[in-house]
Each structure stands twice: as structure tokens, then as C-alpha cells.
N, C-alpha and C positions, 0 to 999 in steps of 0.2 A: 073593673079590669084596669090595671095600671097602664101608663103610656108605653112602658117597655113591652108589656104583654100585647098591647094593641099593635105595636110596631112589628113584633115577631109574628103575630097572627096574620097580619097583612102580608108579611114577607113569605110565610108559608103558603098562603093562597096564591101569591104571584108565582112562586116556584112551581106549584102544581099546575097552575093555569098555563105557564109557559111550556111545561112538559106535555100537558094534554094537547096544546096547540100543535106541537110537532107530531106527537103520537097519532093524533086524529087523521093525519095525512096517510096513514097506513091502515087499510088500503081502500077506504070506502068512498072517498070523494072524487069527483071527476073534475078535470081542469082543461083549460084550452090548449090547443096545439102550439100556440105561440108563446107559452109560458117558459121562457128560457132566461138563463142568468148571463149577464154580460161581464161579470167579474167586477173587481174594484169596488165592492160595496163598502170598503173602508175609506172611501174618498172623504176628505174633510168637509164638514158641514159647518155653516156659520151659526146654527141654532144650538145653543148650549142648553142642557137640561138644568133644572133647579132642584137638586136633591134635598130631602128633608134635613133639618138640623137635628140630628138624633142625639147630640151630646157626646157621641163617641169620638175619640181621638186616637191617633197612633200612626206609626210609619209602616205602611203595607208595601212590600216589595214583591212583585211577580216576575219570575224569570221564565221567558219563553213566550213568543208572540204567535203561537198557533191556536188551535181550537180551544184547548183548555186554558191557556194563559190569558188570551184576550177575553174570554167569557168571565174568568175570575176577576180581572181588572175592572171590567164594566160593571159587574154585579156587586163588587165591593163598594163602588160609588152608589149604585142604585139602592142597595140595601143598608150599607154602612153610613151613608149620609155625607154631608158636606165637610165634616170635621176631620175626615181621614186624609192623610197624605199618601197617595198611591203612585207607585213608580213601576213601570214595565221595563225590564232589561231585555233587549232583543237586538242583535246586530243587523239583521236583514230588514230592509225597508219595505219588502213585499212578502207576504205569505202566499205560497202557491198551494191551493187545496189538493190534498191527496185524493179526497172524495171526487169522483167523476174523472180523475186523470187518466184512467184506462181508455176513456173515449177519445183521448188525443191520439191513441195508437191507430184507430181506424179513420181518423180525419174528421170525426164528428165535433170535436172541440179543439181549441188551441190552448197552449200553455198560458198565453196572455189572458184568455177569458177566465182563468181560474185564479187570477191574482187579486189579492186583497191587501189594502194598506191599513195602517194604524191611525189614520188621520182623525177618525171620529173619537178615538179614545182621548185625544188631546182637546179637540175643539168642542166636543159635546159633553165629555165626562171629566175633563180636568185631570187626566192622567199624565204624569210626566213620563215620556218615553226616552230611555237612554240607549243610544246605539253603541253597544259594546257587548262582549261575551263575558260570562262568569268564569273566573279562573280559580277561585278558592272561597270556601265558607268557613268562617270562624263562629261555630255555634255557641261557644262559651261567651263571647263578647257581642254576639248577634251583629255580625258585620260581614259584608261581602267584599272581595277584591275583584275588580273588573279588568278586562284586557287593556284598557287605557291607563291602568295604574291607579284609578280612583278607588276610594273606599266608600262603601255605601252601607250605612247602618239600617237596621230594621227592628220592628217590634214583632211583626208576623211576616214570615217568608213563605211564599207559595212557589214551589218549583214545578214547572211544566216544560221540561226540556225536550221531550220526545225521545227518539231513538237514534242510535248510531249503528253502523253496519260493520260486521266483523270481516276480516280477511278470511275467505273460505274457498274451498275447492281448488286451491292453487292460485287464486286470484288476489290482487291487491286493490287498494283504493284507486290507484291510477288506472287499473284495468277497468274498474267500474265506471270511471269518469270518461274514458276515452274509447274502449273497445267492446267491453261486455257489460253494458249498463244493467243495473238491477231496477232502476227507475221506481224504487219503492219510497223515495222522497221526491215528490213531484217537482219538476223544474227542467234544467238542461238535460239530464239523463232521459227524461220522458221524451223530449224532442229527439235526442240521439236514437233512441229505440224506434221511434216513429219513422225516422229517416231510413234506418236499416231495414225496417219492414217494407217500406215503399220501394226500396231498391232490390228486394228479393227477386230472383228469377221465377219463371213459371214453374209451378208444381214443386217448389222448394220445401225445405224442412226447417222448422222453428223448434228449438228445445228450450224449455224453461224449467226451473227447479223451484220447489217449495220447501222451506225449512221446517224443522220440527216445531210444534207449538210450544210456548206461545209466541206469536208474532203479530205485527200490526195488521189489522183488518182481516179476520179469519176468512171471509168469503172472497177477498180481493184477488188472490192468485187464480182461483177457479173462474172468476169473472173474466180475468185477463185472458185466460186460455180460450174462453168462448169468443171474445171480441176479436182476438187474433185469428182464430179459425174462420170466423165469419168474414173477416177482411180478406184472408188469403183465398178462400174458395170462391169469393166473389170477384176478386181482382187478379188473382195469380193462378187460378185453375183448381179444378176439383181434386186433382192429384196431390195437392199440398198437404203437408203433415204438420201437426202440432203435438210434439211429444212432451208430456207433463211428467216430470220426475218428482214424486212426492215423498219426502222423507218420513212422513207419518204412516204408521202401519194400520191396516184394517182392523176394526174391532171384531169382525166376523171374517175368518179366513176364507170362507166360501164366497164372500162378496167384497171385491176389492174397493167398491165405492163407499164402504163404511169407513174408509180412511179420511174421507172429505170432512173438513173441520167445521163447516157451516153450510147450511142450505143443501144438505145431502140429496134431498128429493129433487130439487130444482137442477142441480148440476149433474146428477145421474141421468136425468131426462135429457139434459143438454148434450152430454157426451155420447149417450147411446142412441139418441134419436135425432135431435136438431143438428148436431155436428158429427153424426156417425160417419166413420170412415176417414175423418180428418183428425179428430182428437184421439190420441193414443195415451190413455191415462194409466200410469204405472206407479202405484203406491208402494210404500215399504222398501224403497231403494236405499242403498248404502254405498259408501266408498265413491262418492261423486268426485270426479276430477275433471277440470276444464283447462285446455290449452288456450291461453288468451290470443295466441297468434293464429293458430290453425283452426281454432274453435272446436277441435275434437273433444267430445264428451265421453268419458268412460264411467261406468257405474256397475253395481251388482244388483240384480233384481231381487225381489223378496224370496225367490226360490234358490238364491245363491249362485245364479248364473251370471257371469260377467258379460258386459256388452260395451261396444264402442260405436258411436255415431258421429258423423261430421256434418252438422247443419250449416246453413248459410247464416243464420242468426241464432245466438244463444243469449238467453235472458236468465241469469242466475239471481234468484232472490235469496240472499245469504241470511244466516242467522243474525239476529240483532239483539241489542241490549239497551238499557236506559243510557241516554247521553250523559257522559261524565262517570260511567261505571267501569271504564277500563282500569288497568292496574294503576295508572298514574292520574286518573280522572278526578275531578273535584268532588263528585258524588262518593267515590270510593275513599278519598282522602278525608272526607268529613264523616266517614263511617255510616253513610246513609244507604249504601248499596248492600243491603243485608238480607236479600231474598234470592232464592233460585240460583245458587252458585255465584252470588254477587252480581247478578245481571240486572236486578230490579230493586225497587225500594219497597220494603214492607211498611204498611200504614195501618192505622186504626180507621176502619172504613166509616165510622160514625162522624169523623172529622177530617179524614185523610192526613192526620198528623203522623209524622214518622214515628215508628216504634223504636228507632235506634236510641241508644243511651245518650243523654245530653242534648237531644234534638227538640227540646220543648219549643213550640212556636214555629216549627218547620213542617210544612205540609207538602206532599208530593201528589200530583194529579196527572191524569192523562196516561199516555202510553208508558211512561216511566214507572208507574206504580204497579204493585202486585196485590190485587184486592178481590179477585173473583169475578171481576167484570171484563168483558172483551176489550181489546185495545182497538178503538175506533173513534172517529171524529164525533159522532153523535153522543157516544158514551162519555167522551172527554168533556163535552158541554154539560152533561149531567153531573159528572164528578165535580166540576168547578162550582156548580150551584150548591151542591151538598156541602162542599168545603167552605164556601163563603158563608153560607147560613150558619155553620158551626163556628166560624171565626167571629161573626157578629154576635152570636149568642155568648161566646166567651168574653168578648169585650163588654157585654152587658151583665157579666157575672152569672151566666147561666150555663147549663150543661148542653151538649149537642142533642139534637133530635134522637131519641132512643130507637126509632124505627124508620130510618130513611128509606125512600123508594127511588129507584132509577129506572128509566126505560131505555131500550135500545131499538133502533129502527134503521134499516138500510134497504136500498134498492140495488139490484145487481143486473146490469144490462146483459142479455144473453145474445142478442144480435144488434144490428144497427138501429132497430126499431122496436124491439121487445125487451121486457125486463121482468124479473121476479122480485120478491121482497121477503124480508125476514123481520120479525118484531118480537120483543119479549119485555116483560116487566120484571125487574129484580127487586127483591125485598131483603132486608137484613135478617140473617139467621143468627140469633143471639147465642146459639149453642156453639156453632163453628166460627162465629164472629167474622163472617164474610157475607157478600151478596150471593144470593142464589136465585134461580128462575122461579117466579111465582106462578101458581096455577089456581084458578077458581077463587081468586081473592086472597090467597094465603100461600105460605111457603109449603110446597108439596114435594116430597122426595121423588126424584126422577122427572120433574117437570122439564119441558123443553120449549125452546122458542117456536113460534108459529111461522110457517112458510106459506107463500102463495101456492095455490093449487097448480098453477101453470104460468108460464111467461106470457105476457100480452102487450099489445101496443098501448092499452089504457094504463098499465103499470108504468110504461116508459114515460108517458105524459105526466103522470103523478110524480114520478121521480124528480122532475125538474122543480116542481113546487115544493116538495120535501127539501130539496137541496137549498133552494132560495130562502125558505123559511129558516132553516138551520143556520145558514151563513149570515143571514140578516140578524138573527138573534145574537150572534157573536160580534159581528163587525159593524152593524148599522147603527 
């Protein structure tokens, strides 16, 4: 076996081992009560790694310092070796994890505890971090223009920009930032929503909206409704209400809970039993309009009946799209926003290379891509590894893995002390050229992710270890 084959075989083993280490946390192992994350796992370390001299060279540029981008930059060094020049472009000095951020709303976590820096990328992995935003891509000349006016050339470009949020329901970006926070990007809006909840009167009303799929973290809005309901009935009175306006329609007209996009079993149980009488789940709503001043919310239910309610707190989760895919955005201008009405980037899922004309060597991973996988942090980590493996193979003169495998796992807190979980293995479907849920070791039509039988305190404990392992894999 050649040295190149030995290197690739070892890399494949490491990728599968890393995936298995995270997947194994769902749901069989027990962990201590004190296993919590303190954030900032990206703190700079003085111990640098010594990657192998693979003989590979090239200018690798990664745009985006979240789950997908950081994982890609780190593993480009681990698997690509010491000869690559790796640059991460990210304006923010701290990444605030969206995962677990709903726990800020009930006081279980703080925004600060979810902060991670990029220090290890530089000190341990020799990644150049550029504090700027991307403003334009010249795919013909393989060059980027940054917000500071600098030009940055690349041989391979990995875009992991995440999502941006549309003006919706009569609201603007200023409304989201100051009065009606969506808090779907963890940070100041998360704290604002937390403060608004804490200030609610006894037995008040909270209204939240859920956009049509696809959106970031399919179980996230349903999880948020549970945690808000648990907080309100515990601290604000059993007469509190959480009205959930879901724009997704039920697949079974007789069962409204079939509109739930992920963990339908767990959240149906949560809404009808655990938080019965507090959560009012209404799927298939249309014509949502929100007054940012009075917070009055009007909508039409799935039966065509109009309603208006005035809650004390309103939390609109608006439709979103890949960052840079607006009409004047750099993703659109470069011709890379070529999927689902121009909101997402279509990719070849064997390598996550863009399918847009003239975009050779440009890869799009994470929430910005449209590839058959859910938009979630754990999945972004998986996509980054598949992408990096394909890039290193290409630099070695080889083709991508023809049968990549990805896994998805997440925990969803249902109360302040219990959680459910969801897990799935995705395999490449060569007929439809996308990832699909696998069943019994192979691709099976109609296969679905596996859910926890019920929410439990043990799941809640395991959730912390899953989170720490995932974040450590990316940032440590």
C-alpha cells in the first residue's frame, strides 16, 4: 500500500472514530451530574500539534468561524498536514453556541458560558485568523475581497457563513435587535429574550412563531416552547400561556402534531402531557403579522379563521437563508446561491463542492448548503469532515469517497431537568445524489431518525457530555 493510501486509510479511520465517539453518547452511556461546560473551549493553548508532512501544499481559505468553519480549518491541518497554508476569515472574536442557548431563557445557562474563541486554531494548529468579513468572491481568479479592503487568494475555498434572517411579519432587523428578538443566533438577542421573560407578569402570554422548513435546527423551536412553558408555569403561574404559531402544515389533517418537523413523538408528549394547558400548539397558520410596538399578533389558523392576540412577549423566528444570499449579497453575486429560490447553495454532497458554473474549488458547508441533511451544529461538524476528506483526496490526485456517511445527534431539553434525544445515520443515495436516513445498515426508503422513548433526567445529564464532546472536537 502506498504512503498516500496509508494516509487516506488512517484519515478515514480517524473520521469514523470521531463520528462514533460522538454518536456513542446517544443514548447508552451514563455520566456524572457535574459534567457541565464552562464555555471558552477555544482558549489559546501553548502546546502546538505536530501534523504530518504529507507533501500536500496549497492555500486553503475558510470563511466562517462557527461549527462548520472551525471544524474544517482544524481538520484541514490534522489531515492535510503541515504544508498547507490555512486561513480562517471571521469578524467576531467569540462564537456563541446556538446549541444549548435555549437554556439561557430559563436561567440554566448564561450567554457567556456558551462562548468559544478561535485561539486554539492559531496556537495549536497554525491557522491564520483574519478578523474581517467577506464582501466579494472572484471565482475566475480565485480571490476574495474582504471588508478591510484586502484581497485574499485561495486554491481551495470553504464557505461556512451560516444564515441570515429575513424581514418578516411586518418586522425589521432593528425590531429583532431591540423589541421582538428572534434569538435564533445566540448572543445579545438571547439575553434580551431572557430579560423579557423574566419581566413577564403572572399568568401572562408568550407567543412564538416557527417558519416553514428548512430552517436552522428543526427541533429547536419546539424545544424552546417547552423550556419557556416550564419556566412560566414554575415562576409566573400555572395560568401562563405559550402560543406556538407553526407555519408548517400537518401531514395528517386529523393530527395537528404531524406538523412538528423533528422529534414528533417527544414534543407531542411534551405539549399534550408535560406542559398540557400551558402550550397551545397551532400548526398550519398563515398571514402572520406582528406590531413591534404593541406586540399584537394577528394570524389565520389552518381552518381559515382569523385571530388576534396581544401577548406580553413575542418571539418571532423568521424565515432565513444562507448568509450572503440576499439580492446584493456576495453568495448571490458569485452565482453560488442556486438552490431553493436562491436561498441556499447547491453542492455535490460527495465533496460539498458547489455545483454552480465556474465554482471549481469552492465548497459550501453547514447551514448555508442544501444537501439533504438537517441544518444543525452536529451535522455541520460532520459536513466539514466529509468536505475536508474530499479536499485532501483531491490534493492527492484522488476522487472523493463514493459512499460517505454522516450522523446526526441532538438532545432536546423538555424541562429544566429532563431531556429527550434524536439520532440518525445518513448515507449517500447514489440515485438521488443526496444524503438520506439509513436503516439496518443501508439506505432504506422511508427510514426515519430514532427518538428517545421518553424524556428523562439521565438524558439531561448525557446532554452535557454530548455537548462538551462536540464543542471540544471543533474548538479544543
